[in-house]
All heavy atoms as TSV, in Angstrom:
chain	resi	resn	atom	element	x	y	z
A	1	MET	N	N	32.038	113.191	-26.362
A	1	MET	CA	C	32.564	112.141	-27.257
A	1	MET	C	C	32.434	110.878	-26.424
A	1	MET	O	O	32.464	110.765	-25.185
A	1	MET	CB	C	33.946	112.538	-27.706
A	1	MET	CG	C	35.037	112.178	-26.835
A	1	MET	SD	S	36.643	112.597	-27.469
A	1	MET	CE	C	37.334	113.384	-26.050
A	2	ARG	N	N	32.450	109.781	-27.383
A	2	ARG	CA	C	32.307	108.378	-26.776
A	2	ARG	C	C	33.155	107.375	-27.546
A	2	ARG	O	O	33.208	107.491	-28.820
A	2	ARG	CB	C	30.922	107.957	-26.804
A	2	ARG	CG	C	30.634	106.664	-26.179
A	2	ARG	CD	C	29.200	106.283	-26.023
A	2	ARG	NE	N	28.699	106.495	-27.401
A	2	ARG	CZ	C	27.946	105.577	-28.123
A	2	ARG	NH1	N	27.768	104.433	-27.667
A	2	ARG	NH2	N	27.533	105.991	-29.248
A	3	ILE	N	N	33.982	106.658	-26.868
A	3	ILE	CA	C	34.836	105.612	-27.580
A	3	ILE	C	C	33.990	104.347	-27.614
A	3	ILE	O	O	33.435	103.856	-26.642
A	3	ILE	CB	C	36.073	105.416	-26.648
A	3	ILE	CG1	C	36.947	106.569	-26.471
A	3	ILE	CG2	C	36.923	104.266	-27.238
A	3	ILE	CD1	C	37.973	106.490	-25.474
A	4	GLU	N	N	34.040	103.687	-28.789
A	4	GLU	CA	C	33.382	102.469	-29.100
A	4	GLU	C	C	34.435	101.498	-29.543
A	4	GLU	O	O	35.358	101.869	-30.373
A	4	GLU	CB	C	32.293	102.555	-30.149
A	4	GLU	CG	C	31.148	103.427	-29.724
A	4	GLU	CD	C	30.071	103.401	-30.851
A	4	GLU	OE1	O	30.335	102.757	-31.898
A	4	GLU	OE2	O	29.135	104.083	-30.609
A	5	ALA	N	N	34.452	100.347	-28.969
A	5	ALA	CA	C	35.434	99.270	-29.223
A	5	ALA	C	C	34.717	98.073	-29.872
A	5	ALA	O	O	33.726	97.569	-29.134
A	5	ALA	CB	C	36.253	98.936	-28.081
A	6	ASP	N	N	35.143	97.470	-30.896
A	6	ASP	CA	C	34.569	96.225	-31.379
A	6	ASP	C	C	35.635	95.079	-31.027
A	6	ASP	O	O	36.629	94.945	-31.777
A	6	ASP	CB	C	34.485	96.323	-32.942
A	6	ASP	CG	C	33.758	95.096	-33.588
A	6	ASP	OD1	O	33.832	94.007	-32.960
A	6	ASP	OD2	O	33.367	95.095	-34.793
A	7	ARG	N	N	35.366	94.455	-29.904
A	7	ARG	CA	C	36.269	93.529	-29.427
A	7	ARG	C	C	36.455	92.304	-30.315
A	7	ARG	O	O	37.510	91.580	-30.332
A	7	ARG	CB	C	35.899	93.120	-28.023
A	7	ARG	CG	C	36.065	94.241	-27.055
A	7	ARG	CD	C	35.481	93.954	-25.525
A	7	ARG	NE	N	36.054	92.778	-25.018
A	7	ARG	CZ	C	36.973	92.687	-24.177
A	7	ARG	NH1	N	37.540	93.842	-23.695
A	7	ARG	NH2	N	37.394	91.550	-23.689
A	8	GLY	N	N	35.490	92.076	-31.134
A	8	GLY	CA	C	35.513	90.930	-32.046
A	8	GLY	C	C	36.547	91.163	-33.177
A	8	GLY	O	O	37.135	90.278	-33.812
A	9	LYS	N	N	36.873	92.532	-33.502
A	9	LYS	CA	C	37.818	92.892	-34.537
A	9	LYS	C	C	39.223	92.995	-33.990
A	9	LYS	O	O	40.227	92.914	-34.671
A	9	LYS	CB	C	37.371	94.230	-35.111
A	9	LYS	CG	C	36.369	94.199	-36.247
A	9	LYS	CD	C	36.331	95.526	-36.792
A	9	LYS	CE	C	35.275	95.656	-37.911
A	9	LYS	NZ	N	35.065	96.969	-38.452
A	10	CYS	N	N	39.283	93.242	-32.664
A	10	CYS	CA	C	40.531	93.572	-32.107
A	10	CYS	C	C	41.530	92.407	-32.076
A	10	CYS	O	O	41.133	91.347	-31.695
A	10	CYS	CB	C	40.296	94.048	-30.534
A	10	CYS	SG	S	41.807	94.476	-29.700
A	11	ASP	N	N	42.734	92.674	-32.468
A	11	ASP	CA	C	43.741	91.694	-32.407
A	11	ASP	C	C	44.757	91.812	-31.303
A	11	ASP	O	O	45.786	91.148	-31.180
A	11	ASP	CB	C	44.620	91.820	-33.807
A	11	ASP	CG	C	43.829	91.125	-35.005
A	11	ASP	OD1	O	42.914	90.442	-34.697
A	11	ASP	OD2	O	44.277	91.490	-36.226
A	12	GLY	N	N	44.554	92.731	-30.503
A	12	GLY	CA	C	45.336	93.036	-29.302
A	12	GLY	C	C	46.714	93.513	-29.519
A	12	GLY	O	O	47.732	93.190	-28.879
A	13	LEU	N	N	46.881	94.258	-30.612
A	13	LEU	CA	C	48.192	94.740	-30.992
A	13	LEU	C	C	48.755	95.835	-30.014
A	13	LEU	O	O	49.952	96.078	-30.037
A	13	LEU	CB	C	48.278	95.279	-32.438
A	13	LEU	CG	C	47.902	94.103	-33.473
A	13	LEU	CD1	C	47.686	94.678	-34.792
A	13	LEU	CD2	C	48.960	93.009	-33.460
A	14	GLY	N	N	47.876	96.498	-29.309
A	14	GLY	CA	C	48.202	97.518	-28.329
A	14	GLY	C	C	48.698	98.904	-28.795
A	14	GLY	O	O	49.284	99.612	-28.042
A	15	MET	N	N	48.328	99.201	-30.011
A	15	MET	CA	C	48.754	100.533	-30.560
A	15	MET	C	C	47.888	101.622	-29.706
A	15	MET	O	O	48.513	102.641	-29.355
A	15	MET	CB	C	48.356	100.786	-32.039
A	15	MET	CG	C	49.152	99.656	-32.909
A	15	MET	SD	S	50.908	100.039	-32.855
A	15	MET	CE	C	51.058	101.629	-33.591
A	16	CYS	N	N	46.697	101.390	-29.411
A	16	CYS	CA	C	45.841	102.376	-28.584
A	16	CYS	C	C	46.480	102.524	-27.314
A	16	CYS	O	O	46.546	103.608	-26.725
A	16	CYS	CB	C	44.462	101.916	-28.722
A	16	CYS	SG	S	44.166	100.246	-28.056
A	17	GLU	N	N	46.755	101.394	-26.652
A	17	GLU	CA	C	47.306	101.518	-25.351
A	17	GLU	C	C	48.657	102.213	-25.311
A	17	GLU	O	O	48.822	103.021	-24.427
A	17	GLU	CB	C	47.527	100.076	-24.693
A	17	GLU	CG	C	48.055	100.116	-23.372
A	17	GLU	CD	C	48.071	98.712	-22.712
A	17	GLU	OE1	O	48.102	97.753	-23.476
A	17	GLU	OE2	O	48.202	98.541	-21.559
A	18	ALA	N	N	49.497	102.061	-26.322
A	18	ALA	CA	C	50.727	102.652	-26.339
A	18	ALA	C	C	50.506	104.253	-26.421
A	18	ALA	O	O	51.263	105.119	-25.920
A	18	ALA	CB	C	51.551	102.139	-27.434
A	19	MET	N	N	49.516	104.670	-27.216
A	19	MET	CA	C	49.311	106.013	-27.513
A	19	MET	C	C	48.449	106.703	-26.470
A	19	MET	O	O	48.726	107.958	-26.262
A	19	MET	CB	C	48.646	106.159	-28.909
A	19	MET	CG	C	49.548	105.653	-29.986
A	19	MET	SD	S	48.990	106.143	-31.613
A	19	MET	CE	C	49.291	107.997	-31.528
A	20	ALA	N	N	47.549	106.098	-25.763
A	20	ALA	CA	C	46.703	106.737	-24.759
A	20	ALA	C	C	46.363	105.682	-23.634
A	20	ALA	O	O	45.372	105.190	-23.501
A	20	ALA	CB	C	45.377	107.169	-25.522
A	21	PRO	N	N	47.457	105.417	-22.814
A	21	PRO	CA	C	47.277	104.380	-21.812
A	21	PRO	C	C	46.297	104.714	-20.694
A	21	PRO	O	O	45.904	103.901	-19.995
A	21	PRO	CB	C	48.751	104.232	-21.256
A	21	PRO	CG	C	49.375	105.650	-21.591
A	21	PRO	CD	C	48.794	106.049	-22.833
A	22	ASP	N	N	45.880	105.966	-20.572
A	22	ASP	CA	C	44.892	106.374	-19.654
A	22	ASP	C	C	43.452	105.969	-20.152
A	22	ASP	O	O	42.517	105.887	-19.250
A	22	ASP	CB	C	44.919	107.828	-19.350
A	22	ASP	CG	C	46.030	108.402	-18.599
A	22	ASP	OD1	O	46.762	107.474	-17.965
A	22	ASP	OD2	O	46.530	109.543	-18.790
A	23	PHE	N	N	43.338	105.566	-21.354
A	23	PHE	CA	C	42.039	105.333	-21.922
A	23	PHE	C	C	41.965	103.893	-22.515
A	23	PHE	O	O	40.779	103.399	-22.611
A	23	PHE	CB	C	41.685	106.294	-23.087
A	23	PHE	CG	C	41.713	107.675	-22.556
A	23	PHE	CD1	C	42.816	108.521	-22.630
A	23	PHE	CD2	C	40.687	108.172	-21.708
A	23	PHE	CE1	C	42.818	109.744	-22.042
A	23	PHE	CE2	C	40.614	109.431	-21.251
A	23	PHE	CZ	C	41.807	110.293	-21.391
A	24	PHE	N	N	43.003	103.185	-22.828
A	24	PHE	CA	C	42.974	101.895	-23.417
A	24	PHE	C	C	43.863	100.989	-22.715
A	24	PHE	O	O	45.052	101.452	-22.359
A	24	PHE	CB	C	43.445	101.944	-24.967
A	24	PHE	CG	C	42.516	102.878	-25.718
A	24	PHE	CD1	C	42.930	104.191	-26.024
A	24	PHE	CD2	C	41.248	102.431	-26.143
A	24	PHE	CE1	C	42.006	105.056	-26.721
A	24	PHE	CE2	C	40.354	103.288	-26.965
A	24	PHE	CZ	C	40.776	104.622	-27.112
A	25	GLU	N	N	43.639	99.725	-22.722
A	25	GLU	CA	C	44.387	98.599	-22.123
A	25	GLU	C	C	44.172	97.295	-22.928
A	25	GLU	O	O	42.924	97.000	-23.173
A	25	GLU	CB	C	44.111	98.514	-20.733
A	25	GLU	CG	C	44.783	97.463	-19.967
A	25	GLU	CD	C	44.437	97.440	-18.537
A	25	GLU	OE1	O	44.981	98.306	-17.782
A	25	GLU	OE2	O	43.440	96.715	-18.121
A	26	VAL	N	N	45.142	96.563	-23.196
A	26	VAL	CA	C	44.895	95.282	-23.664
A	26	VAL	C	C	44.770	94.354	-22.513
A	26	VAL	O	O	45.601	94.174	-21.652
A	26	VAL	CB	C	46.102	94.724	-24.608
A	26	VAL	CG1	C	45.840	93.347	-25.127
A	26	VAL	CG2	C	46.229	95.646	-25.763
A	27	GLY	N	N	43.491	93.704	-22.517
A	27	GLY	CA	C	43.148	92.821	-21.343
A	27	GLY	C	C	43.778	91.496	-21.354
A	27	GLY	O	O	44.505	91.150	-22.227
A	28	ASP	N	N	43.522	90.715	-20.408
A	28	ASP	CA	C	44.078	89.402	-20.185
A	28	ASP	C	C	43.714	88.405	-21.262
A	28	ASP	O	O	44.394	87.510	-21.594
A	28	ASP	CB	C	43.646	88.763	-18.831
A	28	ASP	CG	C	44.291	89.520	-17.657
A	28	ASP	OD1	O	45.334	90.135	-17.861
A	28	ASP	OD2	O	43.700	89.432	-16.580
A	29	ASP	N	N	42.568	88.814	-21.931
A	29	ASP	CA	C	42.099	87.941	-23.025
A	29	ASP	C	C	42.679	88.441	-24.409
A	29	ASP	O	O	42.316	87.821	-25.425
A	29	ASP	CB	C	40.594	87.912	-23.165
A	29	ASP	CG	C	39.981	89.304	-23.427
A	29	ASP	OD1	O	40.783	90.353	-23.504
A	29	ASP	OD2	O	38.728	89.406	-23.639
A	30	GLY	N	N	43.514	89.415	-24.353
A	30	GLY	CA	C	44.174	89.831	-25.564
A	30	GLY	C	C	43.432	90.779	-26.405
A	30	GLY	O	O	43.791	91.039	-27.625
A	31	THR	N	N	42.364	91.412	-25.909
A	31	THR	CA	C	41.484	92.285	-26.566
A	31	THR	C	C	41.461	93.628	-25.825
A	31	THR	O	O	41.646	93.685	-24.616
A	31	THR	CB	C	40.150	91.877	-26.910
A	31	THR	OG1	O	39.422	91.590	-25.724
A	31	THR	CG2	C	40.239	90.638	-27.806
A	32	VAL	N	N	41.148	94.676	-26.582
A	32	VAL	CA	C	41.059	96.071	-25.941
A	32	VAL	C	C	40.080	96.210	-24.840
A	32	VAL	O	O	38.942	95.599	-24.982
A	32	VAL	CB	C	40.905	97.167	-27.076
A	32	VAL	CG1	C	39.476	96.985	-27.675
A	32	VAL	CG2	C	41.135	98.471	-26.436
A	33	VAL	N	N	40.463	96.960	-23.822
A	33	VAL	CA	C	39.527	97.338	-22.705
A	33	VAL	C	C	39.505	98.783	-22.748
A	33	VAL	O	O	40.571	99.413	-22.666
A	33	VAL	CB	C	39.926	96.803	-21.392
A	33	VAL	CG1	C	39.022	97.251	-20.271
A	33	VAL	CG2	C	39.971	95.270	-21.305
A	34	VAL	N	N	38.427	99.490	-22.920
A	34	VAL	CA	C	38.280	100.861	-22.801
A	34	VAL	C	C	38.195	101.319	-21.377
A	34	VAL	O	O	37.201	100.812	-20.720
A	34	VAL	CB	C	37.158	101.504	-23.753
A	34	VAL	CG1	C	36.965	103.004	-23.605
A	34	VAL	CG2	C	37.211	100.981	-25.081
A	35	LEU	N	N	39.132	102.059	-20.878
A	35	LEU	CA	C	39.122	102.462	-19.475
A	35	LEU	C	C	38.233	103.567	-19.103
A	35	LEU	O	O	37.786	103.663	-17.945
A	35	LEU	CB	C	40.623	102.768	-19.030
A	35	LEU	CG	C	41.523	101.636	-19.177
A	35	LEU	CD1	C	42.976	102.060	-18.968
A	35	LEU	CD2	C	41.193	100.403	-18.423
A	36	ASP	N	N	37.933	104.328	-20.097
A	36	ASP	CA	C	37.077	105.529	-19.982
A	36	ASP	C	C	36.308	105.744	-21.184
A	36	ASP	O	O	36.827	106.376	-22.111
A	36	ASP	CB	C	37.850	106.785	-19.509
A	36	ASP	CG	C	37.105	108.066	-19.306
A	36	ASP	OD1	O	35.799	107.910	-19.415
A	36	ASP	OD2	O	37.566	109.141	-18.857
A	37	GLU	N	N	35.044	105.340	-21.327
A	37	GLU	CA	C	34.328	105.435	-22.557
A	37	GLU	C	C	33.991	106.863	-22.881
A	37	GLU	O	O	33.637	107.062	-24.052
A	37	GLU	CB	C	33.043	104.591	-22.398
A	37	GLU	CG	C	33.354	103.054	-22.362
A	37	GLU	CD	C	32.078	102.237	-22.449
A	37	GLU	OE1	O	30.957	102.812	-22.310
A	37	GLU	OE2	O	32.139	101.013	-22.452
A	38	ARG	N	N	33.849	107.673	-21.988
A	38	ARG	CA	C	33.564	109.085	-22.288
A	38	ARG	C	C	34.587	110.101	-21.760
A	38	ARG	O	O	34.302	110.824	-20.776
A	38	ARG	CB	C	32.165	109.423	-21.607
A	38	ARG	CG	C	31.005	108.667	-22.275
A	38	ARG	CD	C	29.655	109.130	-21.840
A	38	ARG	NE	N	28.619	108.321	-22.404
A	38	ARG	CZ	C	28.062	108.646	-23.595
A	38	ARG	NH1	N	28.457	109.689	-24.254
A	38	ARG	NH2	N	27.075	107.903	-24.073
A	39	PRO	N	N	35.759	110.174	-22.400
A	39	PRO	CA	C	36.719	111.067	-21.987
A	39	PRO	C	C	36.362	112.478	-22.025
A	39	PRO	O	O	35.502	112.921	-23.004
A	39	PRO	CB	C	37.852	110.679	-22.799
A	39	PRO	CG	C	37.391	110.077	-24.038
A	39	PRO	CD	C	36.046	109.420	-23.677
A	40	ALA	N	N	36.907	113.405	-21.348
A	40	ALA	CA	C	36.671	114.780	-21.314
A	40	ALA	C	C	37.255	115.337	-22.746
A	40	ALA	O	O	38.187	114.758	-23.350
A	40	ALA	CB	C	37.435	115.534	-20.257
A	41	GLU	N	N	36.542	116.410	-23.257
A	41	GLU	CA	C	36.935	116.960	-24.549
A	41	GLU	C	C	38.330	117.333	-24.542
A	41	GLU	O	O	39.022	117.220	-25.667
A	41	GLU	CB	C	36.002	118.256	-24.734
A	41	GLU	CG	C	36.118	118.789	-26.094
A	41	GLU	CD	C	35.631	117.875	-27.207
A	41	GLU	OE1	O	34.659	117.051	-26.944
A	41	GLU	OE2	O	36.239	117.870	-28.301
A	42	GLU	N	N	39.031	117.792	-23.441
A	42	GLU	CA	C	40.426	118.106	-23.577
A	42	GLU	C	C	41.342	116.986	-23.980
A	42	GLU	O	O	42.511	117.290	-24.347
A	42	GLU	CB	C	40.827	118.575	-22.094
A	42	GLU	CG	C	40.855	117.471	-21.054
A	42	GLU	CD	C	40.853	118.054	-19.666
A	42	GLU	OE1	O	40.010	118.964	-19.361
A	42	GLU	OE2	O	41.675	117.553	-18.871
A	43	HIS	N	N	40.868	115.697	-23.940
A	43	HIS	CA	C	41.703	114.599	-24.347
A	43	HIS	C	C	41.343	114.121	-25.762
A	43	HIS	O	O	41.899	113.198	-26.192
A	43	HIS	CB	C	41.466	113.458	-23.334
A	43	HIS	CG	C	41.704	113.742	-21.955
A	43	HIS	ND1	N	43.064	113.962	-21.477
A	43	HIS	CD2	C	40.910	113.836	-21.020
A	43	HIS	CE1	C	43.013	114.236	-20.274
A	43	HIS	NE2	N	41.804	114.171	-19.863
A	44	ARG	N	N	40.592	114.932	-26.454
A	44	ARG	CA	C	40.168	114.508	-27.815
A	44	ARG	C	C	41.356	114.196	-28.783
A	44	ARG	O	O	41.428	113.153	-29.488
A	44	ARG	CB	C	39.203	115.570	-28.404
A	44	ARG	CG	C	38.776	115.098	-29.837
A	44	ARG	CD	C	37.880	116.144	-30.582
A	44	ARG	NE	N	36.531	116.078	-30.000
A	44	ARG	CZ	C	35.621	115.256	-30.382
A	44	ARG	NH1	N	35.834	114.221	-31.343
A	44	ARG	NH2	N	34.480	115.355	-29.704
A	45	THR	N	N	42.311	115.061	-28.867
A	45	THR	CA	C	43.478	114.845	-29.699
A	45	THR	C	C	44.212	113.561	-29.441
A	45	THR	O	O	44.473	112.819	-30.395
A	45	THR	CB	C	44.493	116.012	-29.535
A	45	THR	OG1	O	43.714	117.199	-29.873
A	45	THR	CG2	C	45.653	115.871	-30.480
A	46	ASP	N	N	44.512	113.225	-28.200
A	46	ASP	CA	C	45.198	112.009	-27.879
A	46	ASP	C	C	44.283	110.759	-28.177
A	46	ASP	O	O	44.845	109.765	-28.708
A	46	ASP	CB	C	45.567	111.931	-26.427
A	46	ASP	CG	C	46.699	113.036	-26.084
A	46	ASP	OD1	O	47.359	113.416	-27.019
A	46	ASP	OD2	O	46.788	113.411	-24.922
A	47	VAL	N	N	43.067	110.843	-27.698
A	47	VAL	CA	C	42.143	109.710	-27.958
A	47	VAL	C	C	41.894	109.509	-29.440
A	47	VAL	O	O	41.948	108.370	-29.908
A	47	VAL	CB	C	40.807	109.908	-27.171
A	47	VAL	CG1	C	39.804	108.895	-27.645
A	47	VAL	CG2	C	41.071	109.925	-25.701
A	48	ALA	N	N	41.711	110.542	-30.233
A	48	ALA	CA	C	41.477	110.418	-31.685
A	48	ALA	C	C	42.805	109.799	-32.373
A	48	ALA	O	O	42.652	108.981	-33.257
A	48	ALA	CB	C	41.148	111.733	-32.286
A	49	ALA	N	N	43.968	110.223	-31.894
A	49	ALA	CA	C	45.180	109.686	-32.482
A	49	ALA	C	C	45.258	108.106	-32.115
A	49	ALA	O	O	45.647	107.288	-33.063
A	49	ALA	CB	C	46.381	110.357	-31.947
A	50	ALA	N	N	44.874	107.749	-30.986
A	50	ALA	CA	C	44.920	106.344	-30.516
A	50	ALA	C	C	43.891	105.482	-31.406
A	50	ALA	O	O	44.210	104.437	-31.842
A	50	ALA	CB	C	44.659	106.259	-29.093
A	51	VAL	N	N	42.760	106.041	-31.562
A	51	VAL	CA	C	41.682	105.475	-32.332
A	51	VAL	C	C	42.158	105.319	-33.788
A	51	VAL	O	O	41.944	104.128	-34.301
A	51	VAL	CB	C	40.296	106.248	-32.270
A	51	VAL	CG1	C	39.375	105.723	-33.246
A	51	VAL	CG2	C	39.798	106.137	-30.819
A	52	ASP	N	N	42.760	106.294	-34.368
A	52	ASP	CA	C	43.216	106.226	-35.775
A	52	ASP	C	C	44.343	105.232	-35.838
A	52	ASP	O	O	44.683	104.773	-37.171
A	52	ASP	CB	C	43.591	107.679	-36.173
A	52	ASP	CG	C	42.481	108.546	-36.367
A	52	ASP	OD1	O	41.255	108.120	-36.430
A	52	ASP	OD2	O	42.579	109.842	-36.426
A	53	SER	N	N	45.068	104.996	-34.848
A	53	SER	CA	C	46.245	104.159	-34.883
A	53	SER	C	C	45.871	102.672	-35.061
A	53	SER	O	O	46.755	101.779	-35.287
A	53	SER	CB	C	47.118	104.330	-33.742
A	53	SER	OG	O	46.625	103.710	-32.529
A	54	CYS	N	N	44.601	102.329	-34.777
A	54	CYS	CA	C	44.246	100.860	-34.689
A	54	CYS	C	C	44.340	100.322	-36.134
A	54	CYS	O	O	43.562	100.737	-37.121
A	54	CYS	CB	C	42.781	100.757	-34.252
A	54	CYS	SG	S	42.254	99.040	-34.108
A	55	PRO	N	N	45.194	99.299	-36.372
A	55	PRO	CA	C	45.379	98.785	-37.745
A	55	PRO	C	C	44.233	97.916	-38.248
A	55	PRO	O	O	44.036	97.757	-39.459
A	55	PRO	CB	C	46.654	98.033	-37.688
A	55	PRO	CG	C	46.712	97.717	-36.214
A	55	PRO	CD	C	46.119	98.746	-35.494
A	56	VAL	N	N	43.400	97.448	-37.288
A	56	VAL	CA	C	42.225	96.618	-37.656
A	56	VAL	C	C	40.957	97.396	-37.546
A	56	VAL	O	O	39.849	96.770	-37.689
A	56	VAL	CB	C	42.210	95.255	-36.885
A	56	VAL	CG1	C	43.432	94.436	-37.215
A	56	VAL	CG2	C	41.997	95.597	-35.382
A	57	LEU	N	N	40.837	98.677	-37.341
A	57	LEU	CA	C	39.731	99.568	-37.242
A	57	LEU	C	C	38.708	99.041	-36.218
A	57	LEU	O	O	37.533	99.096	-36.421
A	57	LEU	CB	C	39.167	99.640	-38.562
A	57	LEU	CG	C	40.202	100.130	-39.764
A	57	LEU	CD1	C	39.428	100.122	-41.140
A	57	LEU	CD2	C	40.617	101.434	-39.414
A	58	ALA	N	N	39.234	98.632	-35.061
A	58	ALA	CA	C	38.312	98.105	-34.059
A	58	ALA	C	C	37.819	99.259	-33.150
A	58	ALA	O	O	36.956	98.968	-32.335
A	58	ALA	CB	C	39.027	97.032	-33.264
A	59	LEU	N	N	38.319	100.420	-33.309
A	59	LEU	CA	C	37.806	101.524	-32.489
A	59	LEU	C	C	37.162	102.663	-33.259
A	59	LEU	O	O	37.611	102.895	-34.434
A	59	LEU	CB	C	39.049	102.188	-31.748
A	59	LEU	CG	C	39.916	101.208	-30.886
A	59	LEU	CD1	C	41.212	101.829	-30.498
A	59	LEU	CD2	C	39.157	100.820	-29.620
A	60	LYS	N	N	36.264	103.305	-32.611
A	60	LYS	CA	C	35.532	104.451	-33.177
A	60	LYS	C	C	35.445	105.555	-32.168
A	60	LYS	O	O	35.214	105.185	-30.954
A	60	LYS	CB	C	34.221	104.016	-33.740
A	60	LYS	CG	C	34.208	103.122	-34.875
A	60	LYS	CD	C	32.848	102.869	-35.523
A	60	LYS	CE	C	32.993	101.843	-36.645
A	60	LYS	NZ	N	31.620	101.533	-37.117
A	61	LEU	N	N	35.396	106.733	-32.584
A	61	LEU	CA	C	35.172	107.955	-31.732
A	61	LEU	C	C	33.993	108.560	-32.169
A	61	LEU	O	O	33.847	109.035	-33.409
A	61	LEU	CB	C	36.302	108.902	-31.721
A	61	LEU	CG	C	36.462	109.973	-30.743
A	61	LEU	CD1	C	36.385	109.358	-29.413
A	61	LEU	CD2	C	37.647	110.787	-30.915
A	62	ARG	N	N	32.873	108.518	-31.428
A	62	ARG	CA	C	31.624	109.213	-31.773
A	62	ARG	C	C	31.458	110.551	-30.999
A	62	ARG	O	O	31.837	110.641	-30.006
A	62	ARG	CB	C	30.424	108.212	-31.381
A	62	ARG	CG	C	30.621	106.946	-31.906
A	62	ARG	CD	C	29.687	106.698	-33.069
A	62	ARG	NE	N	29.624	105.396	-33.645
A	62	ARG	CZ	C	29.649	105.237	-34.873
A	62	ARG	NH1	N	29.607	106.166	-35.755
A	62	ARG	NH2	N	29.709	103.940	-35.277
């Protein structure tokens, strides 16, 4: 699986970071930084929940 972030859509609300801090962080510019674009399959549930929590749909899991 792979995490994709559309930084142009990101409002920096931090929902993803709150749910999966090992994989997401709101950077100094106020937009999401993906810390691990290809997380191990064992993290799918947590990463998918974080992606789904994005209110502006800036994240995708492929």
